[in-house]
TIDOVO-614148 format. One record per residue (C-alpha): residue number from 1; x, y, z. Coordinates in nm, 2 decimals, m for minus. Layout:
N
+-----+--------+--------+--------+
: num :   east :  north :     up :
+-----+--------+--------+--------+
: NUM :      X :      Y :      Z :
...
+-----+--------+--------+--------+
This chain:
235
+-----+--------+--------+--------+
: num :   east :  north :     up :
+-----+--------+--------+--------+
:   1 :  m0.47 :  m0.29 :  m3.85 :
:   2 :  m0.45 :  m0.20 :  m3.48 :
:   3 :  m0.14 :  m0.03 :  m3.38 :
:   4 :  m0.22 :   0.09 :  m3.03 :
:   5 :  m0.50 :   0.06 :  m2.77 :
:   6 :  m0.57 :   0.22 :  m2.44 :
:   7 :  m0.82 :   0.12 :  m2.17 :
:   8 :  m0.96 :   0.38 :  m1.93 :
:   9 :  m1.26 :   0.39 :  m1.69 :
:  10 :  m1.55 :   0.63 :  m1.74 :
:  11 :  m1.68 :   0.75 :  m1.40 :
:  12 :  m1.81 :   1.11 :  m1.42 :
:  13 :  m1.60 :   1.19 :  m1.12 :
:  14 :  m1.30 :   1.16 :  m1.35 :
:  15 :  m1.38 :   1.52 :  m1.46 :
:  16 :  m1.27 :   1.77 :  m1.18 :
:  17 :  m1.57 :   1.99 :  m1.23 :
:  18 :  m1.80 :   1.70 :  m1.15 :
:  19 :  m1.59 :   1.58 :  m0.86 :
:  20 :  m1.56 :   1.91 :  m0.70 :
:  21 :  m1.38 :   1.91 :  m0.37 :
:  22 :  m1.30 :   1.54 :  m0.42 :
:  23 :  m1.12 :   1.59 :  m0.75 :
:  24 :  m0.78 :   1.53 :  m0.59 :
:  25 :  m0.87 :   1.18 :  m0.49 :
:  26 :  m0.85 :   1.08 :  m0.86 :
:  27 :  m0.55 :   1.27 :  m0.96 :
:  28 :  m0.33 :   0.97 :  m1.01 :
:  29 :  m0.60 :   0.79 :  m1.20 :
:  30 :  m0.65 :   1.09 :  m1.42 :
:  31 :  m0.28 :   1.12 :  m1.49 :
:  32 :  m0.26 :   0.76 :  m1.58 :
:  33 :  m0.54 :   0.80 :  m1.83 :
:  34 :  m0.37 :   1.10 :  m1.99 :
:  35 :  m0.06 :   0.90 :  m2.02 :
:  36 :  m0.23 :   0.61 :  m2.19 :
:  37 :  m0.42 :   0.84 :  m2.42 :
:  38 :  m0.10 :   1.01 :  m2.53 :
:  39 :   0.04 :   0.68 :  m2.63 :
:  40 :  m0.24 :   0.65 :  m2.89 :
:  41 :  m0.15 :   0.98 :  m3.04 :
:  42 :   0.23 :   0.90 :  m3.03 :
:  43 :   0.15 :   0.58 :  m3.24 :
:  44 :   0.06 :   0.80 :  m3.54 :
:  45 :  m0.28 :   0.65 :  m3.61 :
:  46 :  m0.46 :   0.70 :  m3.94 :
:  47 :  m0.78 :   0.71 :  m3.73 :
:  48 :  m0.86 :   0.70 :  m3.36 :
:  49 :  m1.18 :   0.52 :  m3.25 :
:  50 :  m1.33 :   0.56 :  m2.91 :
:  51 :  m1.55 :   0.28 :  m2.80 :
:  52 :  m1.75 :   0.22 :  m2.48 :
:  53 :  m2.08 :   0.07 :  m2.36 :
:  54 :  m2.43 :   0.22 :  m2.39 :
:  55 :  m2.79 :   0.09 :  m2.39 :
:  56 :  m2.78 :   0.04 :  m2.77 :
:  57 :  m2.52 :   0.04 :  m3.05 :
:  58 :  m2.45 :   0.36 :  m3.24 :
:  59 :  m2.19 :   0.53 :  m3.44 :
:  60 :  m2.10 :   0.89 :  m3.41 :
:  61 :  m1.87 :   1.12 :  m3.62 :
:  62 :  m1.56 :   1.28 :  m3.50 :
:  63 :  m1.73 :   1.61 :  m3.43 :
:  64 :  m2.00 :   1.45 :  m3.20 :
:  65 :  m2.04 :   1.63 :  m2.87 :
:  66 :  m2.13 :   1.52 :  m2.52 :
:  67 :  m2.24 :   1.67 :  m2.19 :
:  68 :  m2.21 :   1.57 :  m1.82 :
:  69 :  m2.51 :   1.77 :  m1.72 :
:  70 :  m2.70 :   1.45 :  m1.59 :
:  71 :  m2.42 :   1.40 :  m1.34 :
:  72 :  m2.38 :   1.76 :  m1.22 :
:  73 :  m2.23 :   2.07 :  m1.39 :
:  74 :  m2.30 :   2.11 :  m1.76 :
:  75 :  m1.95 :   2.02 :  m1.87 :
:  76 :  m1.95 :   1.99 :  m2.25 :
:  77 :  m1.70 :   1.83 :  m2.48 :
:  78 :  m1.67 :   1.85 :  m2.85 :
:  79 :  m1.73 :   2.14 :  m3.08 :
:  80 :  m1.90 :   2.45 :  m2.93 :
:  81 :  m2.27 :   2.46 :  m3.00 :
:  82 :  m2.29 :   2.09 :  m3.09 :
:  83 :  m2.59 :   1.91 :  m2.97 :
:  84 :  m2.48 :   1.65 :  m2.70 :
:  85 :  m2.54 :   1.30 :  m2.83 :
:  86 :  m2.25 :   1.09 :  m2.69 :
:  87 :  m2.33 :   0.85 :  m2.41 :
:  88 :  m2.14 :   0.87 :  m2.08 :
:  89 :  m1.86 :   0.63 :  m2.18 :
:  90 :  m1.78 :   0.81 :  m2.50 :
:  91 :  m1.83 :   1.16 :  m2.34 :
:  92 :  m1.56 :   1.07 :  m2.09 :
:  93 :  m1.34 :   0.94 :  m2.37 :
:  94 :  m1.38 :   1.26 :  m2.56 :
:  95 :  m1.29 :   1.46 :  m2.24 :
:  96 :  m0.98 :   1.26 :  m2.20 :
:  97 :  m0.87 :   1.33 :  m2.55 :
:  98 :  m0.93 :   1.70 :  m2.50 :
:  99 :  m0.74 :   1.72 :  m2.18 :
: 100 :  m0.44 :   1.50 :  m2.25 :
: 101 :  m0.15 :   1.72 :  m2.35 :
: 102 :  m0.07 :   1.71 :  m2.71 :
: 103 :  m0.37 :   1.50 :  m2.82 :
: 104 :  m0.61 :   1.79 :  m2.93 :
: 105 :  m0.34 :   1.91 :  m3.18 :
: 106 :  m0.29 :   1.57 :  m3.33 :
: 107 :  m0.39 :   1.54 :  m3.70 :
: 108 :  m0.59 :   1.23 :  m3.73 :
: 109 :  m0.97 :   1.16 :  m3.77 :
: 110 :  m1.18 :   1.06 :  m3.48 :
: 111 :  m1.47 :   0.82 :  m3.46 :
: 112 :  m1.70 :   0.72 :  m3.17 :
: 113 :  m1.85 :   0.37 :  m3.15 :
: 114 :  m2.10 :   0.27 :  m2.88 :
: 115 :  m2.15 :  m0.10 :  m2.82 :
: 116 :  m2.46 :  m0.23 :  m2.65 :
: 117 :  m2.36 :  m0.32 :  m2.29 :
: 118 :  m2.55 :  m0.64 :  m2.32 :
: 119 :  m2.41 :  m0.74 :  m2.67 :
: 120 :  m2.31 :  m1.10 :  m2.70 :
: 121 :  m1.94 :  m1.18 :  m2.70 :
: 122 :  m1.94 :  m1.28 :  m3.07 :
: 123 :  m2.10 :  m0.95 :  m3.17 :
: 124 :  m1.83 :  m0.75 :  m2.96 :
: 125 :  m1.55 :  m0.94 :  m3.12 :
: 126 :  m1.70 :  m0.88 :  m3.47 :
: 127 :  m1.72 :  m0.51 :  m3.40 :
: 128 :  m1.36 :  m0.51 :  m3.28 :
: 129 :  m1.24 :  m0.68 :  m3.60 :
: 130 :  m1.43 :  m0.43 :  m3.81 :
: 131 :  m1.28 :  m0.14 :  m3.63 :
: 132 :  m0.93 :  m0.28 :  m3.66 :
: 133 :  m0.97 :  m0.33 :  m4.03 :
: 134 :  m1.12 :   0.02 :  m4.09 :
: 135 :  m0.78 :   0.18 :  m4.17 :
: 136 :  m0.41 :   0.11 :  m4.22 :
: 137 :  m0.33 :   0.23 :  m3.87 :
: 138 :  m0.60 :   0.22 :  m3.61 :
: 139 :  m0.57 :   0.34 :  m3.25 :
: 140 :  m0.85 :   0.23 :  m3.01 :
: 141 :  m0.96 :   0.41 :  m2.69 :
: 142 :  m1.16 :   0.16 :  m2.49 :
: 143 :  m1.38 :   0.30 :  m2.21 :
: 144 :  m1.49 :   0.05 :  m1.95 :
: 145 :  m1.53 :   0.00 :  m1.58 :
: 146 :  m1.48 :  m0.32 :  m1.38 :
: 147 :  m1.72 :  m0.46 :  m1.12 :
: 148 :  m1.95 :  m0.23 :  m0.92 :
: 149 :  m2.00 :  m0.51 :  m0.65 :
: 150 :  m1.66 :  m0.51 :  m0.48 :
: 151 :  m1.73 :  m0.36 :  m0.13 :
: 152 :  m2.03 :  m0.28 :   0.09 :
: 153 :  m1.98 :   0.09 :  m0.04 :
: 154 :  m2.01 :  m0.02 :  m0.40 :
: 155 :  m2.31 :   0.09 :  m0.61 :
: 156 :  m2.42 :  m0.27 :  m0.62 :
: 157 :  m2.45 :  m0.50 :  m0.32 :
: 158 :  m2.12 :  m0.67 :  m0.24 :
: 159 :  m2.04 :  m1.00 :  m0.42 :
: 160 :  m1.76 :  m1.23 :  m0.31 :
: 161 :  m1.66 :  m1.29 :  m0.67 :
: 162 :  m1.63 :  m0.93 :  m0.78 :
: 163 :  m1.27 :  m0.88 :  m0.68 :
: 164 :  m1.14 :  m1.21 :  m0.83 :
: 165 :  m1.32 :  m1.12 :  m1.15 :
: 166 :  m1.16 :  m0.78 :  m1.17 :
: 167 :  m0.83 :  m0.94 :  m1.09 :
: 168 :  m0.88 :  m1.17 :  m1.40 :
: 169 :  m0.95 :  m0.86 :  m1.62 :
: 170 :  m0.65 :  m0.68 :  m1.49 :
: 171 :  m0.42 :  m0.98 :  m1.55 :
: 172 :  m0.55 :  m0.99 :  m1.91 :
: 173 :  m0.49 :  m0.62 :  m1.96 :
: 174 :  m0.15 :  m0.64 :  m1.81 :
: 175 :  m0.04 :  m0.93 :  m2.03 :
: 176 :  m0.22 :  m0.83 :  m2.36 :
: 177 :  m0.43 :  m1.14 :  m2.35 :
: 178 :  m0.70 :  m1.08 :  m2.61 :
: 179 :  m0.82 :  m1.44 :  m2.57 :
: 180 :  m0.90 :  m1.39 :  m2.20 :
: 181 :  m1.10 :  m1.08 :  m2.28 :
: 182 :  m1.30 :  m1.27 :  m2.55 :
: 183 :  m1.37 :  m1.55 :  m2.29 :
: 184 :  m1.55 :  m1.32 :  m2.05 :
: 185 :  m1.90 :  m1.45 :  m1.99 :
: 186 :  m2.16 :  m1.18 :  m2.05 :
: 187 :  m2.41 :  m1.33 :  m1.80 :
: 188 :  m2.15 :  m1.35 :  m1.52 :
: 189 :  m2.03 :  m1.00 :  m1.60 :
: 190 :  m2.39 :  m0.87 :  m1.58 :
: 191 :  m2.43 :  m1.04 :  m1.24 :
: 192 :  m2.12 :  m0.86 :  m1.11 :
: 193 :  m2.21 :  m0.53 :  m1.28 :
: 194 :  m1.90 :  m0.51 :  m1.49 :
: 195 :  m2.00 :  m0.22 :  m1.71 :
: 196 :  m1.69 :  m0.25 :  m1.94 :
: 197 :  m1.74 :  m0.61 :  m2.04 :
: 198 :  m1.86 :  m0.54 :  m2.39 :
: 199 :  m1.60 :  m0.28 :  m2.46 :
: 200 :  m1.32 :  m0.50 :  m2.33 :
: 201 :  m1.44 :  m0.77 :  m2.58 :
: 202 :  m1.44 :  m0.52 :  m2.85 :
: 203 :  m1.07 :  m0.48 :  m2.77 :
: 204 :  m1.03 :  m0.85 :  m2.77 :
: 205 :  m1.18 :  m0.88 :  m3.11 :
: 206 :  m0.97 :  m0.59 :  m3.25 :
: 207 :  m0.65 :  m0.76 :  m3.13 :
: 208 :  m0.74 :  m1.11 :  m3.23 :
: 209 :  m0.49 :  m1.27 :  m3.45 :
: 210 :  m0.23 :  m0.99 :  m3.40 :
: 211 :   0.11 :  m1.05 :  m3.26 :
: 212 :   0.12 :  m1.01 :  m2.88 :
: 213 :   0.14 :  m0.64 :  m2.79 :
: 214 :   0.37 :  m0.47 :  m2.55 :
: 215 :   0.12 :  m0.44 :  m2.27 :
: 216 :   0.12 :  m0.23 :  m1.95 :
: 217 :  m0.13 :  m0.20 :  m1.68 :
: 218 :  m0.09 :   0.16 :  m1.55 :
: 219 :  m0.35 :   0.16 :  m1.28 :
: 220 :  m0.57 :  m0.10 :  m1.11 :
: 221 :  m0.78 :   0.05 :  m0.83 :
: 222 :  m1.13 :   0.08 :  m0.68 :
: 223 :  m1.15 :   0.41 :  m0.49 :
: 224 :  m1.53 :   0.40 :  m0.47 :
: 225 :  m1.59 :   0.03 :  m0.48 :
: 226 :  m1.59 :   0.01 :  m0.86 :
: 227 :  m1.30 :  m0.14 :  m1.05 :
: 228 :  m1.10 :   0.10 :  m1.26 :
: 229 :  m0.83 :  m0.01 :  m1.50 :
: 230 :  m0.58 :   0.19 :  m1.71 :
: 231 :  m0.38 :   0.00 :  m1.96 :
: 232 :  m0.21 :   0.04 :  m2.29 :
: 233 :  m0.13 :  m0.21 :  m2.57 :
: 234 :   0.13 :  m0.11 :  m2.84 :
: 235 :   0.24 :  m0.29 :  m3.15 :
+-----+--------+--------+--------+
C-alpha cells in the first residue's frame, strides 16, 4: 500500500553544478524538494519507487546510475562506475535522494520506473496501482514538470490556457485529489507541454481508492516559464 508520496520537478538546473552562477535562483525550490523527499524516508517505507516520464517505459534496479552530461557538466548519480542509464526525470530523482539529508543512509530498497510521456491515462493509472501494491509500505517519488507554455520566455510558445491548467494541477496536489489527476487529458497536456502529466497520473492511480492523504503543496512557481510543483501526500 502507498504510505507516502512526494512530487518534485526535474529541470537539470535543479543541480547546482549545472546551474552554475544561477544556482541560488532555485535555492528555495531545492530546499522544498529536499523536505518533501525526507518525508518519504520518514514514512519508513518497505520500498521507495522513483517514477517519471521518458520516451518509452522502462524499469531500472535500485543501483541504476544517471548522468547530466547532455545538459552540461558530467554530474553522475548512483554507484561509482555504473553505466548511466536513467532518463532525465529519474536522474534528477536520484540526485534528490542522494542530496537530501538523511535519505542516503535510509535502509530501504530503491526502484526506478519510467513511464512513457505519451502513455494513456488508463495505462498510467494501472502502473500506479501496480507500484502501490508492490510492497506492504510503498513510498513514491513522482518527478514531473507543469506546462512549458506559460510565458513568452517559456521553452514553448506562450498559451493562454497554460497557467490555468497548472493551477488545476497545483490545486489537485494541494488537496490530495487523485481523481483530478486521473482526469487530466493527455492530448490537452501534450498541447500545453505538461511534461509531468503521465507521472502525475501514475500518482493518481497509486492513490486511487486510498483514504484522503494529508496533502501539502510546498512550492508552486515558474521561475523560467515552466511550472514547478513540490508536494507531499502522507497517510
